[in-house]
N, C-alpha and C positions, 0 to 999 in steps of 0.2 A: 389490148385488142377489142375491137367493136363487133358487137353481136347484135341481133334483134329477132326475138321470138313472138312478136306482137305486130304485125302490120295490115294494112287494107289496101286494097286496089279498087278500081272501077267495077270488078266483079260483084262487089257489095256496095260500100258507101263510101269508098275512098274515090279521089279524084284522078289518080294516076292510072294508067294501064299497067298489067303486070310487067311487061317490058320496061316501061318507064321506072316503075319502083326498082327493078333490079339494075337498071342503069344508075338511079340515084344512090343505091346501096353500094355499087362498084365505086361510083364516084367518091364515096365517103369511106372506102376501103374496109367494108364489113367483111368479115371472115365466114359468118354465118347469117342465114337469112331465113325466117318462116314467113310465109304469107299465110295470114290466119283471117281470111274473110268470113262474114257472118254467115253462118249456115251453108256455105259452098266452097268446094275446093276447085272451081272453074279457074281461078286464077292460077293457082300453083301447077294444076295440070297443062294449062297453057304454055307455061314456061319449062315444064319438066318432061312432057311427052308430046307437046304440040310443035308449032312454029318456032317456039323459043328453045327447044331443047339443046341445040347446038351452041346457043348463045349462052345458057347458063354452065355449060360444061367447059367454058372458058377457063384455063388455069387462073385468069385473073381473080376469079370468084365473083360473088361469095358463094359459099356452100349452101344450096337451097334444100330446105327441110320441109317435109310435108306438115301443112297445118290447117287449121279451122278455129273458128269460134262460135261453140254452140250456145244458143239461148235455152235456158230451161227455168223450171219453177222450183222454188224451195221457200217453205214458210211464207206464201204468199207474196213473195218478190222474185222479180226476174233476175237470174243470176247468169253470168257468163263463164263458161268452161272452154279453155283451150283445149284442142287436141294437137298433139305433136308426134312425128315420127310414125304416123299410123300408116297402113296400106290403104290408100284411097279406092282401090278396086275391090276391097275385101266385101263380102256380103253384109257384115255388120255396118260397115260404112255407106254402102248403097242404101241399106234400109234407113239409116239414120238421115241422110241427105233427102230422100224422097219424103220422109216424115216431115222433116223441118221445111221443104219446099211447099208441101200441102200447108202446114201450119202457117206459113208466111202468106200464102194465097188467101186463107179463110181469114186470117187476121186482117189483111189489106182490105177485104171486102166489109168487115166489120168496121175498121176505121172509117171507111168511105160512107157507109150508112151513117155513121155518127155525125160526120161533117157535113152530109147532105141534109141531115135534119136540121142543122144550123143554117141551112141556106146555100152551103158550098155545093152548088150542083156540078157533077162530072168529076168530081174527086178521083174516082178509082181509074177511070180512063186517063185522066190526066196524070196521076202517079205512074200508072204503067207506062206511058209515053216517057215520062222523066227517067224510069228505071231503065228502060230498053232491054239488054240481056242481062242486067244485074239482078240481084235478088231484091225484090220489092220490100220496102222498110219505110220508116216514117220520114228519113230525110227526103224521099221522092215526093211525099205529100207536101213536105215543107216547101220543096223547090216548085212544086206547081202552084202552091199559094202565093209564093213570092211572084211567080212569073205572071201571074192573072191579077196581080194588085190586090189580092185579099189581105196581105200582111206587108209590112216594109221590108222585113229581112227575115232569115231563118230563126235568129233569136226569138222574134216575137211570135212567130208560128209556134215554136216549142212552149214559150211562157204562156201563151193562150190557150192553144188548142193541143199541142202534141206530146208535152212533157208530162214528167210524172204525176199522176193524179188528175191529169186533163182529160177531156172528152175524148182524145184520139189515143190515150194510153191504154192499149188493149194487151193482156197478158195471158188470157186464159187459154191460149191456143198452144203454149209451149210444153214440151214432155217434161217429167219429172227429172230432178238433178240425178237420181240414180241410174235411170234409164240412159241419159246421155253419156254419163261415166262408162257404163257398161258397154255402150257401142265404140267408143274410143278405145277401151282395153282390149275388147274382142278382136278390134282391128289391129291390134300390135302396138297402139300408141300409148303415150302417156298423158294423163288428163291432168290440167293445170287449172287452179281457181284464178281466173283473170281479176286484175285490179281489185283486191278484196276491199280496201278501204272505201271504194266508190259507192259501196251499198249502206255506209254510214250506220252499221251496226254497233251495238254496244260491244264490248269486249267478250261478254258471256254469249251473246247470240253468234259473233263470229267464231268462237271456239266450237259452238253446236253445229255451225256450218262445217267447219273443218272435220268434226267427227263423223258427221252424216257422210261427208264427202269420202272420207277414207274408208269407212264401212262399204261404201259402194265400189271400191277399187281405185280412188284417186290416189295420186301420189306425189304432187308438186303443187307449188304455190309461188304466184308471181310477187316477187318483193320489190320489184321497181317497175313503174309503169308511168311513161309521160313525164309530166313535172312533178317531182314528189320531194318533200322536205327529207332532211337526214333523221329527224326524229319518226316520221313516218316509216321509212325505210328500216329504222331500227326496230320499231315496232313489229314488222312483219318478219325481220330475221329472227327475232325472239319467239315469234309464234311458229316459224318453221322449225327452230332448234326443239321447241316444246313437243311437237308432234313428230320429230325426225322426218319432215317432208323435204323432198328435192325442191331446189328453187329455180325459178325463171325470170328472166328480165326482158323488156320490150319497151317500145316507144308508144305503141298504140297509134301509130302514125296513120293519117288519113289524107292529110293533104299538106302542101307547103304554105307557109304563111308566117308572119311576124310573131305570132302567139303559139305556133304549133310547133312541137318537138319534132325534129328530123329523125329519119331511121338511124340506129346505131346507140347502143348503150355499152359502156366501158363495163367489162367483166369486174364486178366487184369482190373484195377480199372475201372469201367463204368462211375462214375460221371455223373449220369443222363441218361445215354445210356442204351439200353435194348439188352441183349445177346440173340441170338436165341437159345442157350442152355437152357435158361429158360423154353422155351416150353416143354421141357422133365424132367423138376424137379417134383418130386410129389407135392411140394409146394414151393411158392416162397422163403421161408425161410429154406427150408429143407437142411440138411447136406448129403453129399455124402461120404462114407467111412468114417465117423467120423469126417470129417473136414467141417467147416461151409463155405458156399459160400461167 
């Protein structure tokens, strides 16, 4: 059975509209899908309460789970925390989304100031035009730089100006880890550490992150994300088992392409672990689409 609890649409930094993502997920026969755009639930809301509501209620599936990917700070590093199953209309979630929207706006202004100091005039207006109705982020500055001939491609934009440790890498505006987890839990959701190995922490530092995350109310960790080796998955399974965390899986899908994972991850053997997806099954032993869990 294929599921996916980590995907992105054009509401943040993905290429597909929410409808197009759901269509792709349906074509791939996903049983469950969470749209987890960066710091916004606009994509999910569009498909669950807006024009796409009837579309997603089609028995063909997939079942749509509320989701978001929040940016936050921990130990000097930007960490991403997924929120799954929360009430998007809850006051805590409204507060979180307003906070992050302002943070992204201020961050965008700071990135633009730094780029303009290097001679890239009009960076903010250009990035905002690229973003349109989407949440402003570094990919929009990258797109503007490519479109205006400042760099040859997106990789060069990040390698030279926007990537980690570069001029446009601005972190200071994100809320703290504990605050983000508190918002998600207060809104009835489950907080999940996204792509834990992406931060390149030592084993000891990763364990500290987990401990602080759990102290704030966090309950789950992503053990499969995008392209990942069996050894990496095993490392995260052991970490989840050590701390009795629930586990989640996702593609971190942003766009179609020869080197990009498509939506849909096969549910792994749990061997005593608990999957977050079990929260949305009718019963623990229920089958979805005629296929047993």
